[in-house]
N, C-alpha and C positions, 0 to 999 in steps of 0.2 A: 272274767276270767283263771282261774289258772295257764301260766305258761309251762307248758310240758317242755321237759328237762333232752330231751330227743329231739326238741325243735336246735338246740341252739348246739350241737353236734354234725346232724344232719338237715341243716336250713333249706335243703329243693327237694327233702322228702315229701311234701304232702302239698307246696305250693302250688302249685299247677297240676288243675285239675283236666282228663283227657285233653294233655300233650302235643300236640302231633309238629309231622315234617310233612316236607315236597320235595322229592324229589326225584333227580334224572334218573334210570338206567347207566349204565355206564358203557352198558352191551346191548340195551335196542332201545334206548331215550326215554323208555315211554317213564311217564310221569307216575308216580306211585307217590300216597300220602302213608307214614308210618306214625304208629302210634309213637309216642318219646315218656320216658320213666325218667322224670328229674329223677326219684328216690334209690339212683343206681349208680351215683357217684355225678362230681361235673363232670369226668371227662370216664365217656365208657366206645369201649372197643369191643364190634362184635358181626359175627356172623347174619347175612338176611336174606334166604335169598329174593330172584325179583318175581312179582306174581305172574307177571307177566311171561318171559322167557324165561323162568325159573333159570337164571344162569347165580351164583353168588356171589353177593356184595362186599368187604371191607368196612362198614362202618366205622366212620369218628363220632359219636356225638361229643359234644364240649359245650357245657353250662357255663353260659355266664354270670357273675352276681350279682343280674337283675334278677335272673331269671332266664334270660332267653337263650335262645340251643342255638348250633348250627351244626351243622351237618352235613357229613365229605365223606360221601360213598364211590371208592375205589376199586376195581380192578383185583383178582387173583396176582396179579400183574404187577401190580403198583400202579 
C-alpha cells in the first residue's frame, strides 16, 4: 500500500469516520448529536444552531493527537 503524502500534512483528515459528539445546548439544555469533521483542522471554531431551540452556539472543537475530540458549546454571551 502506498502512503498518501497528504496524510503527513493532514494526519486527521480521514482518520475518524462518522465522528460525532453529544453536546448539551447551553440555552435549553437539550442533548444534541453533532457530526464532527476531523479534516477541518486540529482546532475548529464555528457557529451551530441548536436543533431544539434554534439558538446559536459558539462551538470549539479540539482534536488531540490520539484522534479524540473535545467539544465546547457556549452562548453568544460567553
